[in-house]
C-alpha positions as CSV (number, residue, x, y, z in Angstrom):
1,X,0.0,-0.1,0.1
2,X,1.3,3.6,-0.6
3,X,3.0,5.6,1.9
4,X,0.7,8.6,1.4
5,X,0.1,9.4,5.4
6,X,3.5,11.0,6.1
7,X,2.8,11.9,9.9
8,X,-0.6,11.4,12.5
9,X,-0.5,13.6,15.5
10,X,-0.8,13.5,18.2
11,X,0.6,9.9,18.7
12,X,-1.4,9.3,21.7
13,X,-4.8,10.2,22.8
14,X,-6.9,9.9,26.2
15,X,-9.7,7.8,26.4
16,X,-13.2,9.1,27.7
17,X,-14.2,11.6,25.1
18,X,-13.8,13.5,21.7
19,X,-10.4,13.4,20.5
20,X,-9.2,15.2,17.3
21,X,-6.3,13.8,15.1
22,X,-4.5,15.1,12.4
23,X,-3.1,13.0,9.3
24,X,-0.7,14.6,7.3
25,X,-0.5,13.5,3.5
26,X,2.7,13.4,1.1
27,X,1.2,13.5,-2.3
28,X,4.9,12.3,-3.6
29,X,4.3,8.8,-2.0
30,X,1.3,8.6,-4.4
31,X,2.2,5.7,-6.7
32,X,-1.6,5.3,-7.8
33,X,-2.0,8.6,-9.2
34,X,-2.7,12.0,-7.6
35,X,-4.5,12.0,-3.9
36,X,-7.7,13.5,-4.2
37,X,-8.3,17.0,-3.2
38,X,-11.7,16.9,-1.7
39,X,-11.6,15.3,1.9
40,X,-12.0,11.6,2.6
41,X,-15.2,10.1,3.0
42,X,-14.1,7.7,5.8
43,X,-11.2,7.6,8.4
44,X,-10.9,5.4,11.1
45,X,-8.4,4.9,13.9
46,X,-8.4,1.2,15.2
47,X,-11.9,0.4,15.9
48,X,-13.1,4.3,16.2
49,X,-14.7,6.0,13.0
50,X,-14.3,9.4,12.5
51,X,-17.6,11.7,13.6
52,X,-16.3,14.6,11.9
53,X,-13.7,15.1,8.9
54,X,-12.1,18.4,7.6
55,X,-9.5,19.0,5.3
56,X,-6.9,21.8,4.5
57,X,-4.3,21.1,1.8
58,X,-2.8,18.0,3.0
59,X,-3.6,18.1,6.6
60,X,-6.9,15.8,7.4
61,X,-8.6,16.5,10.9
62,X,-10.5,13.9,12.1
63,X,-12.6,13.8,15.5
64,X,-12.9,10.3,17.1
65,X,-15.0,9.5,20.2
66,X,-12.7,7.1,22.5
67,X,-15.0,5.4,25.1
68,X,-13.7,5.5,28.6
69,X,-13.0,1.9,28.6
70,X,-10.9,1.8,26.0
71,X,-8.2,-0.7,26.0
72,X,-4.8,1.2,27.1
73,X,-1.4,0.9,25.3
74,X,-2.2,-0.8,22.1
75,X,-0.9,0.9,18.7
76,X,-4.0,1.4,16.4
77,X,-3.9,1.6,12.9
78,X,-5.0,4.7,10.8
79,X,-7.6,4.0,7.6
80,X,-8.8,6.4,5.5
81,X,-10.8,6.6,2.2
82,X,-11.4,8.7,-0.5
83,X,-14.6,8.4,-3.2
84,X,-13.4,9.3,-6.6
85,X,-16.5,8.5,-8.9
86,X,-16.4,5.0,-9.5
87,X,-13.6,3.7,-7.1
88,X,-12.9,4.2,-3.7
89,X,-9.0,5.1,-3.0
90,X,-8.0,3.8,0.6
91,X,-4.5,4.6,2.1
92,X,-3.4,3.3,5.5
93,X,-0.7,3.8,7.8
94,X,-0.2,1.1,10.6
95,X,0.7,1.8,14.4
96,X,-0.2,5.1,15.0
97,X,-2.0,6.2,17.7
98,X,-2.0,4.9,21.0
99,X,-5.0,5.4,23.6
100,X,-3.4,6.3,27.2
101,X,-5.3,7.3,30.6
């Protein structure tokens, strides 16, 4: 899979509330054509689907609700999907966010 997601900030979030995650895209690593310019249609961090998504240039802001009883310490993957008409373009980065107290 393309290494389009260059950075995920912050690398850890507290459980028990809505948290904002910023994904930074690096279009130089898009080997399957240009990255769509519109915001993604879907973002998921581990088991948590974004409840709000916004995009400014190569930065995507996603808000996730992290339950108070979320498992601590595991590194979670990030999945992003863009609707491009007939197809869905997916990008992923593994082990990017940790849930902490």
